[in-house]
N, C-alpha and C positions, 0 to 999 in steps of 0.2 A: 389965900386967906382962908383958913378953916372956918366953916359956918357952924360946925359942931365938932365934938371931940372926934378925933381919928385916930384909930390904932390898928394893929394887926388883925384883931378879930372882927372889925366891921369894914374892912376894905380900905385902909389908908394907901396913899401913894407909896410907890418905891422909886429910888434913883440910883443911877450909876456914878458914883464920884468920878469927877474928871471928864466925864463923857462930853462936856462942852468942848473938849480939845480934839475930838473926833471930827473927821470930815463928814459934812452933811450929805447924806446919800438919797434921802427921799424928798421930793418936792410936790407941792401943789401948785400949778399954774392956770391962769384964766384961759379959757379956749378962745381961739380967735373969732368965733362967732358969737361970743358972749353969752353961751348957753350954760355956763358953770365953770367947774375946774376939772382938770385932769391930773392923774398922779404919774409922776415921774420917778423912777428908781434908777439910779446910775450904777447899782451893783456895789457900793460901798460897804463897808463893815457894818454887820447887823448886830445891834446891841440886845443881849438877852438878859436873863436874870443872874447870870454869872457876875460876881462883885456888886450885885445890888444891895442897897441897905433900905431898911424900913424907915419911912418918913413920917412918924407919928406927930400929931399937933393937938394942942388943946384948942377948944372954941376961941376964935378971935386971933390966933397966932398966925404969923406969915411964916412960910417955909423957905429956907435957902439951904442949897446944897453946893458946897464949894470943894 
C-alpha cells in the first residue's frame, strides 16, 4: 500500500510483468546455528530493468502487477 503518492520523480517501484512465472533463483535460509540467515543463489535467470514498468500509485492505493 502506498503511504504517500509515488511516481517516477520520487522513486516509485518498478516491476517486470509475468516475472512471477520465472524460477526463483535467490533464497534466504536460516543458518543451522540460528545466528541469522544466509543467501543462496542457484544461478537462475537474473531479472533486470529490461521489460520493467513503472508502478505509480496514489496515497492509500494498493499495487498489483499481473
